[in-house]
KOLDO-321163 format. One line per 3 residues: number of its first residue (from 1); their letters; for each residue x, y, z of N, C-alpha, C, O, CB. Coordinates in nm, 2 decimals. Glycine has a CB too. Layout:
N
NUM) a) X/Y/Z/X/Y/Z/X/Y/Z/X/Y/Z/X/Y/Z; ...
END
This chain:
67
1) mpk) -0.66/0.10/2.23/-0.73/0.08/2.08/-0.66/-0.09/2.10/-0.54/-0.10/2.13/-0.68/0.21/1.91; -0.73/-0.18/2.08/-0.70/-0.31/2.03/-0.59/-0.33/1.96/-0.58/-0.25/1.88/-0.79/-0.35/1.97; -0.50/-0.42/1.96/-0.39/-0.43/1.85/-0.41/-0.44/1.70/-0.35/-0.40/1.60/-0.33/-0.54/1.87
4) ifk) -0.55/-0.53/1.72/-0.58/-0.56/1.57/-0.67/-0.48/1.49/-0.73/-0.52/1.39/-0.63/-0.70/1.56; -0.69/-0.32/1.55/-0.75/-0.23/1.48/-0.63/-0.12/1.46/-0.64/-0.01/1.41/-0.90/-0.18/1.55; -0.55/-0.15/1.50/-0.41/-0.10/1.45/-0.33/-0.18/1.34/-0.24/-0.12/1.27/-0.32/-0.10/1.57
7) enk) -0.36/-0.29/1.33/-0.30/-0.36/1.24/-0.41/-0.38/1.12/-0.36/-0.38/1.01/-0.25/-0.49/1.30; -0.54/-0.39/1.11/-0.64/-0.40/1.03/-0.76/-0.30/1.05/-0.84/-0.26/1.14/-0.68/-0.53/1.03; -0.72/-0.27/0.93/-0.83/-0.12/0.88/-0.95/-0.16/0.87/-1.03/-0.10/0.93/-0.80/-0.03/0.72
10) fal) -0.98/-0.26/0.81/-1.07/-0.33/0.79/-1.17/-0.35/0.85/-1.28/-0.32/0.83/-1.05/-0.41/0.77; -1.11/-0.43/0.98/-1.13/-0.44/1.09/-1.23/-0.36/1.22/-1.32/-0.40/1.28/-1.01/-0.45/1.09; -1.16/-0.22/1.23/-1.18/-0.08/1.25/-1.28/-0.09/1.15/-1.39/-0.09/1.21/-1.06/0.03/1.24
13) fla) -1.29/-0.09/1.06/-1.40/0.01/0.96/-1.58/-0.13/0.97/-1.70/-0.11/0.96/-1.30/0.03/0.70; -1.53/-0.22/0.98/-1.62/-0.30/1.06/-1.68/-0.24/1.20/-1.78/-0.17/1.20/-1.55/-0.42/1.08; -1.61/-0.28/1.29/-1.69/-0.22/1.43/-1.74/-0.10/1.41/-1.86/-0.06/1.43/-1.61/-0.21/1.56
16) nif) -1.65/-0.04/1.37/-1.73/0.12/1.31/-1.84/0.14/1.26/-1.88/0.26/1.27/-1.67/0.19/1.23; -1.91/0.05/1.18/-1.99/0.03/1.13/-2.11/-0.05/1.17/-2.22/-0.04/1.11/-1.95/0.00/1.06; -2.09/-0.12/1.26/-2.12/-0.23/1.36/-2.24/-0.14/1.46/-2.36/-0.15/1.47/-1.95/-0.29/1.45
19) aiv) -2.10/-0.03/1.54/-2.12/0.04/1.64/-2.23/0.12/1.59/-2.32/0.14/1.68/-2.01/0.10/1.68; -2.25/0.17/1.46/-2.31/0.28/1.43/-2.44/0.21/1.39/-2.54/0.27/1.39/-2.23/0.38/1.33; -2.44/0.09/1.34/-2.59/0.05/1.33/-2.66/-0.01/1.49/-2.77/0.02/1.53/-2.59/-0.08/1.21
22) fwi) -2.57/-0.09/1.55/-2.66/-0.11/1.73/-2.67/0.03/1.76/-2.77/0.03/1.82/-2.55/-0.20/1.89; -2.62/0.16/1.75/-2.72/0.33/1.81/-2.80/0.34/1.76/-2.90/0.33/1.83/-2.68/0.49/1.80; -2.82/0.35/1.60/-2.93/0.39/1.54/-3.04/0.29/1.60/-3.12/0.34/1.68/-2.91/0.39/1.37
25) sfi) -3.03/0.18/1.56/-3.13/0.09/1.60/-3.16/0.08/1.73/-3.28/0.06/1.75/-3.11/-0.02/1.56; -3.07/0.09/1.85/-3.13/0.09/1.97/-3.22/0.21/2.02/-3.31/0.21/2.10/-3.04/0.07/2.05; -3.16/0.35/1.94/-3.22/0.49/1.96/-3.40/0.48/1.87/-3.51/0.51/1.92/-3.09/0.63/1.85
28) slf) -3.36/0.43/1.75/-3.51/0.41/1.69/-3.57/0.33/1.76/-3.69/0.36/1.78/-3.53/0.34/1.55; -3.49/0.21/1.84/-3.65/0.17/1.87/-3.69/0.21/2.02/-3.80/0.17/2.08/-3.67/-0.01/1.86; -3.60/0.28/2.08/-3.68/0.35/2.22/-3.73/0.48/2.17/-3.80/0.53/2.26/-3.57/0.38/2.37
31) knl) -3.73/0.53/2.08/-3.81/0.66/2.00/-3.93/0.61/1.98/-4.03/0.68/1.98/-3.74/0.72/1.85; -3.92/0.46/1.96/-4.11/0.39/1.84/-4.13/0.34/1.98/-4.17/0.23/1.96/-4.11/0.22/1.64; -4.11/0.37/2.10/-4.14/0.28/2.24/-4.18/0.42/2.25/-4.30/0.40/2.26/-4.01/0.19/2.36
34) lnd) -4.16/0.52/2.26/-4.21/0.68/2.32/-4.26/0.74/2.21/-4.25/0.86/2.23/-4.09/0.79/2.39; -4.31/0.73/2.09/-4.35/0.79/2.01/-4.46/0.84/2.07/-4.43/0.96/2.07/-4.35/0.74/1.90; -4.60/0.81/2.13/-4.70/0.85/2.13/-4.66/0.98/2.28/-4.71/1.09/2.28/-4.81/0.71/2.15
37) nlp) -4.58/0.97/2.36/-4.57/1.06/2.46/-4.45/1.16/2.40/-4.42/1.25/2.49/-4.54/0.97/2.62; -4.39/1.17/2.33/-4.29/1.25/2.34/-4.38/1.39/2.25/-4.44/1.38/2.14/-4.12/1.16/2.27; -4.36/1.52/2.35/-4.40/1.64/2.25/-4.31/1.65/2.15/-4.24/1.55/2.13/-4.40/1.78/2.32
40) fyl) -4.28/1.78/2.06/-4.26/1.77/1.92/-4.07/1.81/1.94/-3.97/1.77/1.88/-4.37/1.91/1.81; -4.08/1.85/2.00/-3.92/1.97/2.07/-3.83/1.82/2.11/-3.72/1.79/2.05/-3.95/2.11/2.29; -3.87/1.76/2.20/-3.81/1.64/2.25/-3.84/1.52/2.14/-3.78/1.41/2.17/-3.88/1.60/2.40
43) fni) -3.90/1.50/2.03/-3.90/1.44/1.93/-3.75/1.47/1.82/-3.67/1.40/1.75/-4.05/1.46/1.88; -3.76/1.59/1.84/-3.67/1.67/1.70/-3.46/1.63/1.78/-3.36/1.61/1.72/-3.72/1.93/1.69; -3.53/1.64/1.96/-3.39/1.61/2.05/-3.35/1.45/2.00/-3.23/1.41/1.97/-3.44/1.62/2.26
46) vdl) -3.49/1.36/2.01/-3.37/1.23/2.03/-3.31/1.23/1.83/-3.19/1.19/1.80/-3.49/1.02/2.11; -3.42/1.26/1.75/-3.33/1.25/1.63/-3.20/1.28/1.59/-3.14/1.23/1.50/-3.38/1.30/1.57; -3.14/1.40/1.69/-3.01/1.47/1.69/-2.94/1.38/1.75/-2.84/1.33/1.70/-3.00/1.62/1.76
49) ikl) -2.99/1.32/1.90/-2.94/1.22/1.95/-2.91/1.08/1.90/-2.83/1.00/1.96/-2.99/1.22/2.02; -2.97/1.05/1.81/-2.96/0.92/1.70/-2.80/0.89/1.60/-2.71/0.81/1.57/-3.11/0.96/1.58; -2.85/1.06/1.58/-2.73/1.06/1.49/-2.60/1.16/1.52/-2.51/1.20/1.45/-2.78/1.10/1.35
52) ipp) -2.63/1.17/1.61/-2.48/1.28/1.65/-2.33/1.17/1.72/-2.22/1.15/1.67/-2.54/1.42/1.84; -2.37/1.13/1.80/-2.30/1.01/1.83/-2.24/0.93/1.76/-2.17/0.85/1.82/-2.36/0.95/1.86; -2.26/0.92/1.62/-2.20/0.81/1.56/-2.08/0.86/1.44/-2.02/0.80/1.36/-2.32/0.72/1.50
55) fwl) -2.09/1.03/1.47/-2.03/1.13/1.39/-1.86/1.12/1.48/-1.75/1.09/1.44/-2.13/1.31/1.39; -1.95/1.19/1.66/-1.82/1.15/1.73/-1.77/0.99/1.74/-1.66/1.00/1.80/-1.84/1.20/1.87; -1.81/0.86/1.71/-1.75/0.77/1.71/-1.62/0.75/1.60/-1.52/0.69/1.61/-1.84/0.69/1.72
58) tyy) -1.68/0.80/1.49/-1.60/0.82/1.35/-1.50/0.89/1.31/-1.42/0.87/1.23/-1.65/0.86/1.28; -1.53/1.02/1.43/-1.42/1.15/1.49/-1.32/1.06/1.57/-1.23/1.02/1.50/-1.50/1.30/1.61; -1.32/1.04/1.64/-1.25/0.93/1.73/-1.20/0.83/1.67/-1.08/0.82/1.70/-1.33/0.86/1.83
61) lwi) -1.24/0.75/1.59/-1.16/0.59/1.57/-1.08/0.65/1.42/-0.96/0.62/1.40/-1.30/0.40/1.53; -1.14/0.72/1.34/-1.06/0.70/1.25/-0.94/0.89/1.20/-0.86/0.90/1.11/-1.19/0.64/1.12; -0.99/1.02/1.34/-0.90/1.12/1.27/-0.81/1.12/1.41/-0.69/1.13/1.42/-0.99/1.29/1.20
64) vrk) -0.89/1.10/1.52/-0.79/1.13/1.65/-0.67/1.00/1.66/-0.55/1.01/1.69/-0.90/1.12/1.82; -0.75/0.89/1.62/-0.64/0.73/1.68/-0.60/0.69/1.54/-0.58/0.58/1.49/-0.75/0.56/1.78; -0.60/0.77/1.49/-0.53/0.75/1.28/-0.44/0.68/1.27/-0.42/0.62/1.16/-0.46/0.88/1.17
67) k) -0.32/0.65/1.41/-0.16/0.58/1.40/-0.25/0.39/1.38/-0.19/0.29/1.37/-0.02/0.62/1.62
END
């Protein structure tokens, strides 16, 4: 992890928020492009893919690497 994140928790917080916003907007754009062609079960899987990685990122940045 970069040194600035160890020294400045606000920078870590902003990086986490930026990564989450980028991920959700990217997956939402992808889902909107394929919206008409997706079956119902894949539509639900895409919703899970949209929301689960930000939780993993937050867990990794704040719990695992909390030093």
